[in-house]
RODO-2510 file (C-alpha; in nm, 4 decimals, decimal comma):
residues 540
     n   res          X          Y          Z
     1     x     5,5511    10,4963    17,0206
     2     x     5,7169    10,7891    17,1957
     3     x     5,9673    10,9724    16,9851
     4     x     6,2210    11,2451    17,0439
     5     x     6,2316    11,5064    16,7669
     6     x     6,5675    11,6573    16,6956
     7     x     6,6493    12,0256    16,7331
     8     x     6,7184    12,2954    16,4834
     9     x     6,7046    12,2766    16,1086
    10     x     6,6970    11,8974    16,1020
    11     x     6,3584    11,8977    16,2765
    12     x     6,2239    12,1823    16,0688
    13     x     6,3102    12,0069    15,7418
    14     x     6,1970    11,6581    15,8304
    15     x     5,9351    11,7221    16,0928
    16     x     5,6637    11,7865    15,8343
    17     x     5,6673    11,4185    15,7447
    18     x     5,5292    11,3285    16,0862
    19     x     5,6404    11,0766    16,3427
    20     x     5,7916    10,8439    16,0837
    21     x     6,0552    11,1078    16,0052
    22     x     6,1362    11,1380    16,3739
    23     x     6,1715    10,7601    16,3941
    24     x     6,4177    10,7591    16,1050
    25     x     6,6219    11,0470    16,2459
    26     x     6,6623    10,8701    16,5780
    27     x     6,8494    10,5925    16,4015
    28     x     7,0745    10,8523    16,2398
    29     x     7,1453    10,9766    16,5924
    30     x     7,2463    10,6203    16,6827
    31     x     7,4873    10,6108    16,3871
    32     x     7,6563    10,9341    16,4998
    33     x     7,6892    10,8131    16,8579
    34     x     7,8257    10,4757    16,7497
    35     x     8,0866    10,6305    16,5197
    36     x     8,2166    10,8481    16,8035
    37     x     8,2167    10,5511    17,0422
    38     x     8,4038    10,3409    16,7857
    39     x     8,6823    10,5991    16,7689
    40     x     8,7179    10,6075    17,1475
    41     x     8,7134    10,2273    17,1763
    42     x     8,9704    10,1794    16,8988
    43     x     9,1979    10,4387    17,0570
    44     x     9,2007    10,2445    17,3839
    45     x     9,3881     9,9536    17,2222
    46     x     9,5382    10,0867    16,8979
    47     x     9,8605    10,1969    17,0695
    48     x     9,9439     9,8448    17,1886
    49     x    10,0991     9,7399    16,8583
    50     x    10,2700    10,0791    16,8143
    51     x    10,4687    10,0618    17,1391
    52     x    10,7879     9,9270    16,9732
    53     x    10,7789    10,2019    16,7085
    54     x    10,7131    10,4701    16,9717
    55     x    11,0022    10,3391    17,1820
    56     x    11,2386    10,3478    16,8846
    57     x    11,1450    10,7033    16,7839
    58     x    11,0950    10,8836    17,1179
    59     x    11,3308    10,6772    17,3374
    60     x    11,1174    10,6880    17,6557
    61     x    11,2532    10,5355    17,9747
    62     x    11,0635    10,2560    18,1512
    63     x    10,8430    10,4894    18,3573
    64     x    10,7594    10,7124    18,0602
    65     x    10,6673    10,4120    17,8453
    66     x    10,4371    10,2851    18,1200
    67     x    10,2588    10,6195    18,1341
    68     x    10,2339    10,6449    17,7557
    69     x    10,0323    10,3214    17,7604
    70     x     9,8395    10,3711    18,0865
    71     x     9,7652    10,7465    18,0913
    72     x     9,4633    10,7177    17,8601
    73     x     9,2708    10,4368    18,0388
    74     x     9,3592    10,5699    18,3860
    75     x     9,2397    10,9248    18,3186
    76     x     8,9338    10,8097    18,1243
    77     x     8,8218    10,5685    18,3963
    78     x     8,8725    10,8199    18,6772
    79     x     8,6722    11,0990    18,5084
    80     x     8,3671    10,9014    18,3887
    81     x     8,1545    10,9808    18,6947
    82     x     8,2609    11,3460    18,6897
    83     x     8,1591    11,4051    18,3277
    84     x     7,8623    11,1679    18,3350
    85     x     7,6994    11,3585    18,6212
    86     x     7,8082    11,6930    18,4746
    87     x     7,6187    11,6024    18,1581
    88     x     7,3070    11,5395    18,3678
    89     x     7,3482    11,8912    18,5037
    90     x     7,4611    12,1123    18,2127
    91     x     7,3430    11,9068    17,9157
    92     x     7,4697    11,5823    17,7658
    93     x     7,5022    11,7090    17,4114
    94     x     7,7118    12,0024    17,5343
    95     x     7,9511    11,7673    17,7145
    96     x     7,9634    11,5323    17,4140
    97     x     8,0524    11,8131    17,1715
    98     x     8,3251    11,9341    17,4091
    99     x     8,4537    11,5763    17,4181
   100     x     8,4724    11,5632    17,0377
   101     x     8,6782    11,8836    17,0284
   102     x     8,9059    11,7673    17,3106
   103     x     8,9608    11,4283    17,1465
   104     x     9,0441    11,5801    16,8095
   105     x     9,2964    11,8290    16,9509
   106     x     9,4575    11,5590    17,1657
   107     x     9,4865    11,3233    16,8678
   108     x     9,6680    11,5903    16,6664
   109     x     9,9069    11,6571    16,9562
   110     x     9,9749    11,2849    17,0033
   111     x    10,0374    11,2203    16,6322
   112     x    10,3132    11,4814    16,6134
   113     x    10,4482    11,4539    16,9697
   114     x    10,8226    11,5377    16,9610
   115     x    10,8974    11,3769    17,2965
   116     x    10,7679    11,1199    17,5412
   117     x    10,6483    11,3923    17,7797
   118     x    10,4343    11,5581    17,5128
   119     x    10,2886    11,2206    17,4125
   120     x    10,1978    11,1469    17,7758
   121     x    10,0238    11,4855    17,8021
   122     x     9,8336    11,4185    17,4802
   123     x     9,7276    11,0763    17,6086
   124     x     9,5994    11,2425    17,9268
   125     x     9,3949    11,4846    17,7156
   126     x     9,2652    11,1912    17,5090
   127     x     9,1469    11,0335    17,8351
   128     x     8,9607    11,3536    17,9245
   129     x     8,7896    11,3557    17,5845
   130     x     8,7045    10,9872    17,6088
   131     x     8,5496    11,0357    17,9532
   132     x     8,3279    11,3085    17,8073
   133     x     8,2191    11,0993    17,5100
   134     x     8,1558    10,7512    17,6521
   135     x     7,8817    10,8122    17,9144
   136     x     7,7228    11,0841    17,7007
   137     x     7,6612    10,8456    17,4101
   138     x     7,4796    10,5941    17,6312
   139     x     7,2789    10,8506    17,8279
   140     x     7,1648    11,0257    17,5080
   141     x     7,0421    10,6888    17,3799
   142     x     6,8350    10,6611    17,6990
   143     x     6,6504    10,9792    17,5960
   144     x     6,6346    10,9343    17,2212
   145     x     6,4876    10,5827    17,2600
   146     x     6,2343    10,6072    17,5466
   147     x     6,0601    10,2851    17,4383
   148     x     6,2401     9,9917    17,6006
   149     x     6,2092     9,7598    17,3022
   150     x     6,3717    10,0068    17,0638
   151     x     6,6234    10,1053    17,3290
   152     x     6,7265     9,7421    17,3691
   153     x     6,8117     9,7229    16,9994
   154     x     6,9974    10,0563    17,0150
   155     x     7,1997     9,9467    17,3196
   156     x     7,2769     9,6169    17,1476
   157     x     7,4254     9,8018    16,8526
   158     x     7,6060    10,0436    17,0875
   159     x     7,7631     9,7674    17,2947
   160     x     7,8628     9,5706    16,9845
   161     x     8,0389     9,8768    16,8471
   162     x     8,2260     9,9195    17,1758
   163     x     8,3414     9,5564    17,1681
   164     x     8,4372     9,5714    16,8007
   165     x     8,6294     9,8953    16,8528
   166     x     8,8443     9,7450    17,1265
   167     x     8,9121     9,4354    16,9151
   168     x     8,9839     9,6345    16,5992
   169     x     9,2406     9,8577    16,7707
   170     x     9,5370     9,6218    16,7186
   171     x     9,4212     9,5395    16,3646
   172     x     9,3913     9,9069    16,2679
   173     x     9,7233     9,9798    16,4338
   174     x     9,8921     9,6944    16,2485
   175     x     9,7574     9,8109    15,9117
   176     x     9,8654    10,1697    15,9683
   177     x    10,2107    10,0784    16,0943
   178     x    10,2770     9,8683    15,7855
   179     x    10,2404    10,1774    15,5646
   180     x    10,2862    10,4884    15,7816
   181     x    10,4704    10,6192    16,0887
   182     x    10,3570    10,5535    16,4453
   183     x    10,1687    10,8845    16,4749
   184     x     9,9184    10,7688    16,2128
   185     x     9,7425    10,5588    16,4789
   186     x     9,6295    10,8900    16,6335
   187     x     9,5958    11,0989    16,3194
   188     x     9,3166    10,8755    16,1890
   189     x     9,0889    11,0090    16,4660
   190     x     9,0894    11,3681    16,3421
   191     x     8,8729    11,3412    16,0258
   192     x     8,6172    11,1320    16,2141
   193     x     8,5938    11,3876    16,4956
   194     x     8,5772    11,6677    16,2381
   195     x     8,2707    11,5009    16,0864
   196     x     8,1061    11,4017    16,4156
   197     x     8,1236    11,7511    16,5675
   198     x     7,9031    11,9418    16,3175
   199     x     7,6743    11,6459    16,2483
   200     x     7,6143    11,5883    16,6203
   201     x     7,5503    11,9590    16,6734
   202     x     7,2845    11,9447    16,4017
   203     x     7,1165    11,6144    16,4877
   204     x     7,1494    11,5418    16,8582
   205     x     6,8845    11,6637    17,1030
   206     x     6,9929    11,8410    17,4176
   207     x     6,8891    11,6693    17,7377
   208     x     6,9672    11,6973    18,1056
   209     x     6,8524    11,5706    18,4415
   210     x     6,7230    11,7459    18,7492
   211     x     6,9026    12,0827    18,7692
   212     x     6,7765    12,1748    19,1147
   213     x     7,0430    12,2216    19,3807
   214     x     7,4172    12,2684    19,3304
   215     x     7,6416    12,0267    19,1469
   216     x     7,8704    11,8596    19,3997
   217     x     8,2100    11,9697    19,2662
   218     x     8,3950    11,8401    19,5734
   219     x     8,2249    11,5004    19,5417
   220     x     8,3041    11,4765    19,1691
   221     x     8,6720    11,5586    19,2216
   222     x     8,6914    11,3193    19,5180
   223     x     8,5495    11,0353    19,3082
   224     x     8,7895    11,1137    19,0221
   225     x     9,0962    11,1213    19,2469
   226     x     8,9903    10,8105    19,4378
   227     x     8,9254    10,6071    19,1225
   228     x     9,2528    10,7210    18,9680
   229     x     9,4504    10,6197    19,2765
   230     x     9,2806    10,2828    19,3207
   231     x     9,2992    10,1770    18,9549
   232     x     9,6636    10,2872    18,9419
   233     x     9,7378    10,0683    19,2448
   234     x     9,5584     9,7731    19,0861
   235     x     9,7570     9,8098    18,7641
   236     x    10,0857     9,8234    18,9567
   237     x     9,9917     9,5142    19,1549
   238     x     9,9170     9,3336    18,8280
   239     x    10,2696     9,4034    18,7040
   240     x    10,4209     9,2503    19,0180
   241     x    10,4672     9,5763    19,2117
   242     x    10,3045     9,4409    19,5283
   243     x    10,4776     9,5863    19,8292
   244     x    10,6324     9,9169    19,7278
   245     x    10,5373    10,2306    19,9268
   246     x    10,3975    10,3941    19,6123
   247     x    10,1513    10,1125    19,5484
   248     x    10,0446    10,1003    19,9136
   249     x     9,9963    10,4787    19,9219
   250     x     9,7894    10,4788    19,6015
   251     x     9,5692    10,1932    19,7247
   252     x     9,5153    10,3550    20,0659
   253     x     9,4377    10,6950    19,9143
   254     x     9,1954    10,5423    19,6639
   255     x     9,0018    10,3425    19,9217
   256     x     8,9923    10,6335    20,1661
   257     x     8,8699    10,8852    19,9100
   258     x     8,6014    10,6514    19,7747
   259     x     8,4758    10,5805    20,1275
   260     x     8,4597    10,9569    20,1864
   261     x     8,2752    11,0003    19,8546
   262     x     8,0200    10,7324    19,9473
   263     x     7,9478    10,8902    20,2856
   264     x     7,9203    11,2344    20,1296
   265     x     7,6695    11,1096    19,8722
   266     x     7,4549    10,9480    20,1413
   267     x     7,4312    11,2797    20,3293
   268     x     7,3890    11,5051    20,0256
   269     x     7,0461    11,6481    19,9456
   270     x     7,1354    11,6414    19,5724
   271     x     7,3829    11,3510    19,5327
   272     x     7,5773    11,2909    19,2150
   273     x     7,4819    10,9219    19,2224
   274     x     7,1765    10,7662    19,3841
   275     x     7,3493    10,5003    19,5945
   276     x     7,0148    10,3430    19,6861
   277     x     6,9977    10,2179    19,3257
   278     x     7,2685     9,9629    19,4059
   279     x     7,0301     9,7874    19,6439
   280     x     6,7852     9,7193    19,3598
   281     x     6,8420     9,3812    19,1900
   282     x     6,8285     9,5129    18,8340
   283     x     7,0799     9,7938    18,8855
   284     x     7,3175     9,6609    19,1502
   285     x     7,3408     9,3110    19,0045
   286     x     7,3911     9,4458    18,6526
   287     x     7,6848     9,6572    18,7696
   288     x     7,8331     9,3531    18,9460
   289     x     7,7925     9,1408    18,6329
   290     x     7,9762     9,4009    18,4240
   291     x     8,2653     9,3993    18,6719
   292     x     8,2870     9,0183    18,6770
   293     x     8,2645     8,9890    18,2985
   294     x     8,5475     9,2312    18,2346
   295     x     8,7515     9,0973    18,5262
   296     x     8,7417     8,7475    18,3793
   297     x     8,8030     8,8649    18,0251
   298     x     9,1252     9,0362    18,1281
   299     x     9,2637     8,6844    18,1697
   300     x     9,2453     8,6454    17,7927
   301     x     9,3518     9,0020    17,7125
   302     x     9,6637     8,9648    17,9276
   303     x     9,7943     8,6766    17,7224
   304     x     9,6303     8,6966    17,3781
   305     x     9,8662     8,9459    17,2140
   306     x    10,1790     8,7847    17,3619
   307     x    10,0591     8,4324    17,2816
   308     x     9,9724     8,5112    16,9219
   309     x    10,2858     8,7123    16,8475
   310     x    10,5543     8,5627    17,0720
   311     x    10,4487     8,1994    17,1096
   312     x    10,2982     8,1457    16,7632
   313     x    10,5205     8,4023    16,5900
   314     x    10,2400     8,5951    16,4149
   315     x    10,2795     8,9557    16,3008
   316     x    10,0603     9,2285    16,4617
   317     x     9,8363     9,2279    16,1551
   318     x     9,8042     8,8478    16,1577
   319     x     9,7267     8,8573    16,5302
   320     x     9,4549     9,1144    16,4683
   321     x     9,3031     8,8950    16,1974
   322     x     9,2978     8,5981    16,4354
   323     x     9,0871     8,8083    16,6747
   324     x     8,8464     8,9184    16,4000
   325     x     8,6022     8,6239    16,4476
   326     x     8,5472     8,7405    16,8051
   327     x     8,4525     9,0869    16,6779
   328     x     8,2118     8,9470    16,4185
   329     x     8,0480     8,7247    16,6798
   330     x     8,0093     9,0263    16,9097
   331     x     7,8361     9,2186    16,6306
   332     x     7,5970     8,9270    16,5742
   333     x     7,5183     8,9069    16,9462
   334     x     7,4562     9,2809    16,9636
   335     x     7,2155     9,2724    16,6708
   336     x     7,0350     8,9686    16,8139
   337     x     7,0390     9,1056    17,1683
   338     x     6,7010     9,2770    17,1584
   339     x     6,5326     8,9631    17,0198
   340     x     6,7027     8,7421    17,2805
   341     x     6,6144     8,9789    17,5630
   342     x     6,2445     8,9727    17,4769
   343     x     6,2366     8,5918    17,4662
   344     x     6,4743     8,5022    17,7482
   345     x     6,4444     8,7944    17,9866
   346     x     6,7413     8,9636    18,1607
   347     x     6,8161     8,6855    18,4105
   348     x     6,8338     8,3915    18,1720
   349     x     7,0131     8,5926    17,9052
   350     x     7,2937     8,7023    18,1391
   351     x     7,3256     8,3540    18,2925
   352     x     7,3509     8,1897    17,9501
   353     x     7,5987     8,4553    17,8369
   354     x     7,8208     8,3816    18,1363
   355     x     7,8010     8,0065    18,0742
   356     x     7,8842     8,0406    17,7044
   357     x     8,1787     8,2686    17,7797
   358     x     8,3058     8,0300    18,0488
   359     x     8,2790     7,7397    17,8034
   360     x     8,4750     7,9364    17,5436
   361     x     8,7495     8,0248    17,7920
   362     x     8,7680     7,6619    17,9071
   363     x     8,8020     7,5502    17,5461
   364     x     9,0919     7,7925    17,4925
   365     x     9,2784     7,6139    17,7724
   366     x     9,3525     7,3527    17,5046
   367     x     9,5830     7,5963    17,3219
   368     x     9,9535     7,5249    17,3552
   369     x    10,2862     7,5881    17,1882
   370     x    10,1569     7,4536    16,8567
   371     x     9,9124     7,6565    16,6485
   372     x     9,5560     7,5200    16,6575
   373     x     9,3613     7,7683    16,4396
   374     x     9,0301     7,5783    16,4332
   375     x     9,0148     7,5445    16,8119
   376     x     9,1156     7,9093    16,8500
   377     x     8,8594     8,0378    16,6008
   378     x     8,5755     7,8386    16,7551
   379     x     8,6727     7,9571    17,1020
   380     x     8,6923     8,3204    16,9914
   381     x     8,3507     8,3013    16,8216
   382     x     8,1896     8,1600    17,1352
   383     x     8,3759     8,4124    17,3464
   384     x     8,2629     8,7095    17,1397
   385     x     7,8993     8,6000    17,1340
   386     x     7,8869     8,5110    17,5038
   387     x     8,0680     8,8244    17,6160
   388     x     7,8486     9,0569    17,4141
   389     x     7,5313     8,8765    17,5251
   390     x     7,6246     8,9234    17,8901
   391     x     7,7308     9,2864    17,8619
   392     x     7,4320     9,3804    17,6480
   393     x     7,1736     9,2432    17,8911
   394     x     7,3584     9,3884    18,1918
   395     x     7,3849     9,7370    18,0403
   396     x     7,0221     9,7317    17,9237
   397     x     6,8920     9,6235    18,2634
   398     x     7,1039     9,8807    18,4454
   399     x     7,0070    10,1727    18,2226
   400     x     6,6372    10,0835    18,2130
   401     x     6,6232    10,0648    18,5922
   402     x     6,6968    10,4364    18,6445
   403     x     6,4892    10,7430    18,5564
   404     x     6,5854    10,9228    18,2374
   405     x     6,6976    11,2223    18,4446
   406     x     6,9754    11,0077    18,5979
   407     x     7,0882    10,8482    18,2703
   408     x     7,4241    11,0248    18,2632
   409     x     7,5184    10,9133    18,6118
   410     x     7,3995    10,5579    18,5447
   411     x     7,5948    10,5387    18,2195
   412     x     7,9043    10,6656    18,4009
   413     x     7,8607    10,3996    18,6707
   414     x     7,8377    10,1281    18,4048
   415     x     8,1482    10,2502    18,2223
   416     x     8,3356    10,2904    18,5513
   417     x     8,2395     9,9338    18,6442
   418     x     8,3849     9,8201    18,3117
   419     x     8,7133    10,0000    18,3743
   420     x     8,7241     9,8958    18,7406
   421     x     8,6684     9,5318    18,6460
   422     x     8,9626     9,5583    18,4089
   423     x     9,1802     9,7008    18,6870
   424     x     9,0892     9,4234    18,9303
   425     x     9,1432     9,1638    18,6589
   426     x     9,4914     9,2938    18,5860
   427     x     9,5740     9,2852    18,9580
   428     x     9,4367     8,9361    19,0264
   429     x     9,4973     8,7505    18,7027
   430     x     9,8132     8,9427    18,6182
   431     x     9,9556     8,8472    18,9559
   432     x     9,8578     8,4839    18,8944
   433     x    10,0256     8,4883    18,5535
   434     x    10,3419     8,6426    18,6982
   435     x    10,3460     8,3903    18,9839
   436     x    10,3295     8,0996    18,7391
   437     x    10,5735     8,2374    18,4825
   438     x    10,8475     8,4167    18,6769
   439     x    10,9741     8,1470    18,9181
   440     x    10,9827     7,8788    18,6467
   441     x    11,2122     8,0899    18,4285
   442     x    11,4314     8,2261    18,7085
   443     x    11,5228     7,8703    18,8163
   444     x    11,7022     7,7972    18,4881
   445     x    12,0409     7,6325    18,5272
   446     x    12,3418     7,7323    18,3201
   447     x    12,2270     8,0974    18,3000
   448     x    12,3606     8,3869    18,5057
   449     x    12,1430     8,5248    18,7848
   450     x    12,1061     8,8589    18,6032
   451     x    11,9937     8,6946    18,2786
   452     x    11,7534     8,4616    18,4617
   453     x    11,6037     8,7578    18,6502
   454     x    11,5554     8,9547    18,3286
   455     x    11,4016     8,6563    18,1495
   456     x    11,1582     8,6102    18,4390
   457     x    11,0036     8,9549    18,3890
   458     x    10,8183     8,8766    18,0660
   459     x    10,8254     8,6514    17,7621
   460     x    10,9499     8,9374    17,5451
   461     x    11,2465     8,9999    17,7762
   462     x    11,3193     8,6267    17,7830
   463     x    11,3467     8,6267    17,4033
   464     x    11,5823     8,9244    17,4202
   465     x    11,8041     8,7365    17,6669
   466     x    11,7901     8,4253    17,4465
   467     x    11,8948     8,6229    17,1382
   468     x    12,1863     8,7746    17,3286
   469     x    12,3067     8,4396    17,4637
   470     x    12,2619     8,2524    17,1365
   471     x    12,3414     7,8856    17,0795
   472     x    12,2148     7,6094    17,3043
   473     x    12,1829     7,8305    17,6108
   474     x    11,9699     8,0819    17,4241
   475     x    11,7461     7,8093    17,2866
   476     x    11,7078     7,6636    17,6365
   477     x    11,5954     8,0016    17,7703
   478     x    11,3511     8,0432    17,4821
   479     x    11,1980     7,6966    17,5277
   480     x    11,1697     7,7294    17,9065
   481     x    11,0111     8,0738    17,8814
   482     x    10,7612     7,9600    17,6182
   483     x    10,6647     7,6543    17,8219
   484     x    10,6265     7,8588    18,1422
   485     x    10,4156     8,1176    17,9610
   486     x    10,1763     7,8590    17,8164
   487     x    10,1426     7,6940    18,1603
   488     x    10,0647     8,0302    18,3219
   489     x     9,8215     8,1153    18,0425
   490     x     9,6255     7,7954    18,0992
   491     x     9,5937     7,8515    18,4738
   492     x     9,4891     8,2124    18,4125
   493     x     9,2172     8,0954    18,1728
   494     x     9,0932     7,8407    18,4270
   495     x     9,0696     8,1177    18,6883
   496     x     8,8790     8,3323    18,4373
   497     x     8,6308     8,0508    18,3763
   498     x     8,5702     8,0140    18,7511
   499     x     8,5022     8,3884    18,7800
   500     x     8,2554     8,3674    18,4915
   501     x     8,0669     8,0854    18,6632
   502     x     8,0479     8,2997    18,9772
   503     x     7,9012     8,5713    18,7570
   504     x     7,6345     8,3309    18,6332
   505     x     7,5435     8,2583    18,9937
   506     x     7,5256     8,6300    19,0803
   507     x     7,3042     8,6955    18,7755
   508     x     7,0250     8,4890    18,9336
   509     x     6,9277     8,8068    19,1234
   510     x     6,8316     8,9840    18,8014
   511     x     6,4619     9,0236    18,7130
   512     x     6,3212     8,7250    18,5305
   513     x     6,1250     8,9222    18,2709
   514     x     6,1084     9,2613    18,1050
   515     x     5,8295     9,5031    18,1887
   516     x     5,5041     9,4023    18,0259
   517     x     5,3884     9,6025    17,7277
   518     x     5,1094     9,7544    17,9330
   519     x     5,3624     9,9094    18,1664
   520     x     5,5172    10,1148    17,8858
   521     x     5,3639    10,4636    17,9010
   522     x     5,1361    10,5645    17,6194
   523     x     5,2751    10,8372    17,3946
   524     x     5,1906    11,1924    17,5046
   525     x     5,1676    11,4822    17,2633
   526     x     5,1820    11,8599    17,2673
   527     x     4,8879    12,0719    17,1429
   528     x     5,0447    12,1013    16,7965
   529     x     5,0612    11,7219    16,7684
   530     x     5,4347    11,6837    16,8124
   531     x     5,5498    11,4086    17,0530
   532     x     5,6115    11,5335    17,4052
   533     x     5,9812    11,5323    17,4894
   534     x     6,1086    11,3605    17,8055
   535     x     6,1821    11,5726    18,1115
   536     x     6,4921    11,7843    18,0651
   537     x     6,4964    11,7679    17,6829
   538     x     6,4644    12,1132    17,5286
   539     x     6,3779    12,2477    17,1861
   540     x     6,5479    12,5579    17,0531
***
C-alpha cells in the first residue's frame, strides 16, 4: 500500500521500522489535522451563546454586533479558494502553519478586545486563519492517504470532526460562560494552536501541485471579493433586508466578479481551478450535493437555538446538551463511512443519506410549544447520521475525482460550496421564516404600532416587548409570538425536507461504484526501498 513518509527527525527516528512505522505516523498526521479542524469548526459557532455577554461588556451598536458575528464566516468563506490554490502553489504545510499562527494571534486579540472595533478586526483575522487551515487539512489528507480505501476512512473521521466541532461550539461556549468571562471562548484556542504548530511542523509532509506558470493573483483576489460580496448579500436578504441599495449593490458586484473570474479561468493557461471538473459527474454532482445539504440544514440551524432557548426555556448549556445526540450520531456515521462506501457505492450512499436526513427533518416538524424530548432526540440522531453520511460520500467522491496536484483547489471548492450553501439557505429559508413570523405578530390588536413592529423582528425582541408591557397585554404578545415562531419553524422544516429530496434526485448522477481494486496503482519505491512520494511532495 502506498505510504507517505514524514519529513525531518520524525522520519529518521521511525523510518528504520519500515513501512509499518510510516503507516502509523500517517494516522498521527490525521490526529493533528483533526485537532486543528476541530478548533476552527468550534470557533465558527462558539460565539453564538456569548453574544449577550459581549453586548453587555462592549456595548456595540446594531451594525457592529452584526459584524462581530458575521465577520468570521464571511472572511473565511471568501478566502478559501485564494488560500487553497496558494497552498497548491507554495506548499500546503507552509500555508497551514501560517494559518495556525494567524489563528492563535487573532484568538488572543479577540479574547482581550477592549472595544467592538477591535473584536471585529480580530474576527476578520480569525477568518483569514480559518481559510488557511480548512482546505489545507483536507488537501494534505489527499496526499498522506493515496490509497482510496484508507483515504475514505480518514475523510470520514475528518468530516465527523468538522460536524462535531460546529455542534460543540454552543456547548463549549455555554460551559465557559458559566465559569469565566466572554473572552474565554476565544482564549481556549491558544494552547491548542501552540501545540499544533510545532507538532505539525515536525510531522506533516510538505506537498504542492504543479508549480509551472504564474499564480493568478488577480483571479484569486477577484474570487475572494466576489464571494464576499455575494455571501454578504445573501445574509442580508435572509435577515429581511431585501430591497436596500446596499444589498442590491453587493449582489450585483458578487455576481459580476464571479462571472469575470469564471471567464478568466477558462482563458488562463494555468487556471486556479479546473472548471472542466464541474462537468464530470463525480466532482460536479458532489459539489452540488454539498450545497443542497447545507442549504437544507440551515432551516434547522436558523430555528434550533431560538426554539430550544426561547420557546422551551432551556439555558445555553441545556440547549447544547440537547444537540449532543446529533454530534454523536455524526461521529458514528463518519467512522462507519468507509465501510458503507465500499458496500453501497457513492450514489446509493448519498441518496440514502439525503432520504434519512429528509425523514429526520420531517419528523422534527412534530415539535411544538410543548417539550417532546424523545421525538427531538430521535430526530437529531437521524439527522446527524444522515447529514454526515451525505457529506462524507460527497466530499470523498469530489476529492478522489481530482489529481493529487489539484487537491488544494478541490478542497477549497468543497469548503466554499459548504459556506455558499449556508448563505443561500439563510437567504431562502430565513426569508421564509421571516415571512411566516413577522406579519402574524405585527397584526396583534391592543398593542401600539411601534411595539408590534419591534415584536415582529424576532422572537427575542417580542419577549422584550412583552416584558416591558407586562400583564395581559404582555402575555398576549408572548403567546402570539411563540405560536407564530413555531408555525414558521414547521414550514421552514418542510421546505428543508423538500430541498433534501431534490438532493437525493440530483445524487443519481454520481458514480454507482468505487474504482475496482485493480485500478489502484501498485506501490512504487525508490532505490533505497522507501515508498515513492506523490508528485510535489518533497523530503528535506
